[in-house]
KEKE-3310 file (N, C-alpha, C; in steps of 0.2 Angstrom, whole numbers, plus 5000, padded with zeros to 4 digits):
npx = (5890:5882:5865:5852:5843:5831:5822:5815:5814:5808:5813:5821:5833:5841:5856:5859:5855:5846:5850:5845:5849:5847:5848:5847:5839:5828:5820:5813:5811:5807:5811:5803:5802:5800:5812:5822:5829:5840:5851:5846:5854:5867:5867:5861:5870:5881:5894:5892:5879:5864:5849:5843:5851:5856:5862:5864:5861:5870:5877:5870:5880:5890:5882:5879:5892:5895:5886:5892:5904:5904:5897:5898:5887:5873:5865:5851:5849:5839:5834:5830:5823:5835:5836:5825:5825:5822:5822:5818)
npy = (5487:5484:5487:5484:5470:5458:5446:5431:5418:5402:5396:5405:5401:5393:5393:5391:5397:5404:5419:5435:5450:5467:5485:5496:5507:5502:5498:5509:5516:5527:5541:5547:5561:5561:5560:5550:5534:5529:5534:5538:5544:5540:5526:5524:5531:5524:5514:5501:5498:5489:5479:5467:5453:5436:5424:5408:5393:5396:5404:5413:5421:5422:5428:5441:5446:5446:5456:5467:5468:5469:5479:5497:5505:5506:5490:5479:5463:5449:5436:5419:5402:5389:5382:5386:5395:5409:5418:5411)
npz = (5325:5340:5342:5346:5353:5349:5355:5349:5353:5358:5369:5379:5386:5378:5370:5357:5341:5327:5318:5314:5306:5305:5301:5314:5313:5306:5316:5320:5332:5345:5356:5371:5368:5354:5346:5336:5341:5334:5321:5305:5295:5298:5296:5283:5274:5275:5267:5270:5272:5273:5270:5276:5284:5288:5300:5302:5312:5324:5339:5353:5358:5347:5337:5343:5344:5331:5326:5333:5327:5313:5307:5306:5311:5322:5324:5324:5332:5329:5337:5334:5336:5334:5318:5313:5302:5298:5287:5277)
capx = (5889:5875:5860:5846:5842:5824:5822:5809:5815:5803:5817:5827:5839:5845:5861:5859:5850:5846:5850:5843:5852:5844:5850:5842:5835:5822:5815:5809:5810:5808:5811:5797:5801:5799:5818:5823:5835:5846:5852:5845:5859:5873:5867:5860:5875:5887:5894:5891:5872:5861:5842:5843:5855:5855:5867:5860:5865:5875:5875:5869:5887:5892:5877:5880:5899:5895:5883:5896:5910:5903:5895:5899:5881:5869:5862:5847:5849:5833:5836:5825:5825:5839:5833:5818:5827:5817:5821:5816)
capy = (5489:5482:5493:5481:5463:5456:5438:5428:5411:5399:5394:5410:5399:5390:5397:5390:5401:5407:5426:5439:5457:5473:5491:5497:5512:5499:5498:5516:5517:5535:5542:5551:5567:5560:5559:5543:5531:5528:5539:5536:5546:5536:5519:5524:5534:5520:5509:5494:5498:5483:5478:5461:5447:5431:5419:5402:5388:5400:5405:5420:5425:5423:5433:5447:5448:5448:5463:5472:5469:5469:5486:5503:5508:5501:5484:5475:5456:5446:5429:5414:5395:5386:5378:5389:5398:5414:5422:5406)
capz = (5332:5342:5344:5350:5353:5350:5357:5348:5354:5363:5375:5380:5389:5373:5367:5349:5337:5320:5320:5308:5307:5302:5304:5320:5310:5304:5322:5320:5339:5347:5363:5373:5365:5347:5343:5335:5345:5330:5316:5299:5290:5299:5293:5276:5271:5276:5262:5273:5273:5270:5272:5281:5283:5293:5302:5304:5316:5327:5346:5355:5359:5341:5334:5346:5342:5324:5325:5336:5324:5306:5305:5309:5313:5326:5321:5328:5331:5330:5339:5333:5337:5329:5313:5310:5295:5298:5281:5272)
cpx = (5882:5871:5855:5846:5834:5824:5816:5810:5810:5806:5822:5833:5844:5850:5862:5853:5851:5846:5849:5846:5848:5847:5845:5838:5828:5817:5811:5807:5811:5808:5804:5796:5801:5806:5819:5829:5841:5845:5851:5851:5865:5873:5866:5865:5882:5888:5893:5883:5869:5853:5841:5848:5854:5862:5864:5865:5871:5873:5873:5875:5889:5888:5878:5887:5899:5892:5888:5902:5910:5901:5896:5893:5877:5865:5857:5848:5842:5835:5829:5828:5829:5835:5827:5819:5822:5816:5819:5821)
cpy = (5487:5487:5490:5474:5462:5448:5435:5420:5408:5397:5399:5408:5395:5394:5396:5393:5402:5415:5430:5446:5462:5479:5493:5503:5509:5498:5504:5517:5525:5535:5546:5558:5567:5559:5552:5540:5531:5533:5536:5537:5542:5529:5520:5527:5530:5515:5502:5493:5492:5483:5473:5456:5442:5427:5413:5397:5391:5400:5412:5424:5427:5429:5440:5450:5450:5454:5468:5473:5470:5475:5492:5508:5503:5496:5481:5467:5453:5438:5424:5407:5393:5381:5381:5393:5404:5418:5417:5401)
cpz = (5334:5344:5348:5349:5354:5350:5355:5349:5359:5369:5376:5383:5384:5370:5359:5346:5330:5321:5313:5310:5303:5305:5309:5318:5308:5310:5322:5327:5340:5354:5365:5369:5357:5343:5342:5339:5341:5324:5309:5294:5292:5296:5285:5272:5271:5270:5264:5274:5270:5273:5277:5279:5289:5294:5305:5308:5320:5335:5347:5355:5352:5337:5337:5344:5335:5322:5328:5332:5316:5303:5309:5312:5317:5322:5326:5327:5333:5331:5338:5335:5332:5324:5310:5304:5294:5292:5275:5269)
residu = (MET:LEU:GLY:ASN:VAL:ILE:ASP:GLY:ARG:THR:ASP:PRO:THR:ASN:PRO:ASN:VAL:ASP:ALA:VAL:PHE:GLU:PRO:SER:ILE:HIS:ASP:ASP:GLY:ARG:ARG:ALA:ASP:GLY:VAL:HIS:HIS:PHE:SER:TYR:ASP:GLU:ALA:ALA:ASN:SER:PRO:ASP:TYR:PHE:ILE:VAL:LYS:ASP:LEU:LEU:SER:THR:THR:VAL:ARG:THR:ALA:VAL:LEU:HIS:ALA:GLU:THR:GLN:TRP:PRO:PHE:PRO:VAL:THR:VAL:PHE:LEU:TYR:ASN:GLN:GLY:SER:ARG:PRO:LEU:GLY)
# end
């Protein structure tokens, strides 16, 4: 399920990307009252929990659909320039 999108591309109009996925709990975002935006227990207790994954030479659309359909907890998609191989 898509939780957040962080766009690190130099040209935000280019639909071709390398994408990195992390559980949105890694964002550690909090509302003004201090409550986390995303549930740690929901992600960490899932058998699908992971630390980081990537999808190279894809499109923004495919990356978002991948996040939306592959995990039952919120996932943040980081978008990078295609070919940058952000995880090495």
